[in-house]
C-alpha positions as CSV (number, residue, x, y, z in Angstrom):
1,X,-3.3,-19.8,5.6
2,X,-0.6,-17.3,3.8
3,X,-0.5,-13.8,5.2
4,X,1.0,-11.0,2.7
5,X,2.2,-7.5,3.0
6,X,3.5,-5.0,0.7
7,X,5.0,-1.5,1.3
8,X,4.9,1.5,-0.2
9,X,7.2,4.7,-0.3
10,X,5.7,7.2,-2.4
11,X,6.7,10.6,-3.3
12,X,3.5,13.1,-2.8
13,X,3.2,15.4,-6.5
14,X,2.4,19.3,-5.7
15,X,1.8,18.9,-2.1
16,X,3.1,22.0,0.6
17,X,1.3,20.9,3.4
18,X,0.5,17.8,5.8
19,X,-3.3,18.9,4.8
20,X,-2.6,18.6,1.3
21,X,-1.1,15.6,2.2
22,X,-3.8,14.3,3.3
23,X,-6.2,14.8,0.8
24,X,-4.1,12.5,-1.7
25,X,-3.6,9.6,1.0
26,X,-6.7,9.0,2.6
27,X,-8.6,8.6,-0.9
28,X,-5.6,6.2,-1.9
29,X,-6.1,4.0,1.1
30,X,-10.0,4.0,1.1
31,X,-10.0,2.8,-2.8
32,X,-7.4,0.5,-1.8
33,X,-9.8,-1.3,1.0
34,X,-13.1,-1.0,-1.5
35,X,-11.1,-2.3,-4.5
36,X,-8.9,-5.1,-3.1
37,X,-9.7,-7.7,-0.4
38,X,-6.8,-6.0,2.1
39,X,-6.4,-3.8,4.9
40,X,-4.8,-0.7,3.9
41,X,-2.8,2.3,6.2
42,X,-0.8,5.0,6.2
43,X,1.6,3.5,8.3
44,X,4.9,5.7,8.3
45,X,6.4,9.1,6.8
46,X,3.5,10.8,9.3
47,X,5.6,14.0,9.5
48,X,6.9,14.5,6.2
49,X,4.9,16.5,3.8
50,X,5.7,14.9,0.4
51,X,6.4,11.3,1.3
52,X,3.9,8.5,2.5
53,X,4.4,5.0,3.6
54,X,1.3,2.9,3.1
55,X,1.2,-0.5,4.0
56,X,-1.1,-3.1,2.7
57,X,-2.0,-6.5,4.2
58,X,-4.0,-9.2,3.0
59,X,-5.0,-13.1,3.8
60,X,-5.4,-16.2,1.6
61,X,-6.0,-19.7,1.4
62,X,-3.1,-20.2,-1.2
63,X,0.8,-18.3,-1.9
64,X,-0.7,-17.9,-5.8
65,X,-3.7,-15.8,-5.0
66,X,-2.0,-14.0,-2.3
67,X,0.7,-13.0,-4.9
68,X,-1.7,-12.1,-7.4
69,X,-3.8,-9.9,-4.7
70,X,-0.4,-8.0,-4.2
71,X,0.6,-7.8,-7.7
72,X,-2.9,-5.8,-8.6
73,X,-2.5,-3.8,-5.5
74,X,1.2,-3.2,-6.5
75,X,0.5,-2.2,-9.8
76,X,-2.8,0.0,-9.1
77,X,-0.6,1.9,-6.5
78,X,2.1,2.6,-9.5
79,X,-0.5,3.9,-11.8
80,X,-1.5,6.5,-9.9
81,X,-0.7,9.8,-11.4
82,X,-0.6,12.3,-8.5
83,X,2.4,10.0,-6.9
84,X,5.7,8.7,-7.5
85,X,6.2,5.0,-5.9
86,X,9.9,5.1,-4.8
87,X,10.1,1.5,-3.8
88,X,7.6,-1.7,-3.1
89,X,8.7,-4.1,-0.3
90,X,6.8,-7.4,0.0
91,X,6.9,-10.5,2.3
92,X,4.6,-13.6,2.8
93,X,4.6,-16.0,5.1
94,X,2.6,-19.0,6.3
95,X,1.0,-20.4,9.2
96,X,3.5,-23.2,9.3
97,X,5.9,-20.9,9.6
98,X,7.7,-20.8,12.8
């Protein structure tokens, strides 16, 4: 079994409050969960109104499928017009790792 994750550091557009931030981040997280076989959550920069850290995790039977899913998720987030993708960090492990 393979476990993979990707973490997005994003800059939000014309946002001036935490309420405005929520109105962009919540739909993004919900759409990631709906569109892809992943778990997703806002995972950082909780007190900043123009930045968000969104984490996505997935489990797959083989590494190639996991890479495909993470690549699709990254393309989806990068294409969102309401945010700027500052960085994406990813990692993978297998249950055979010690």
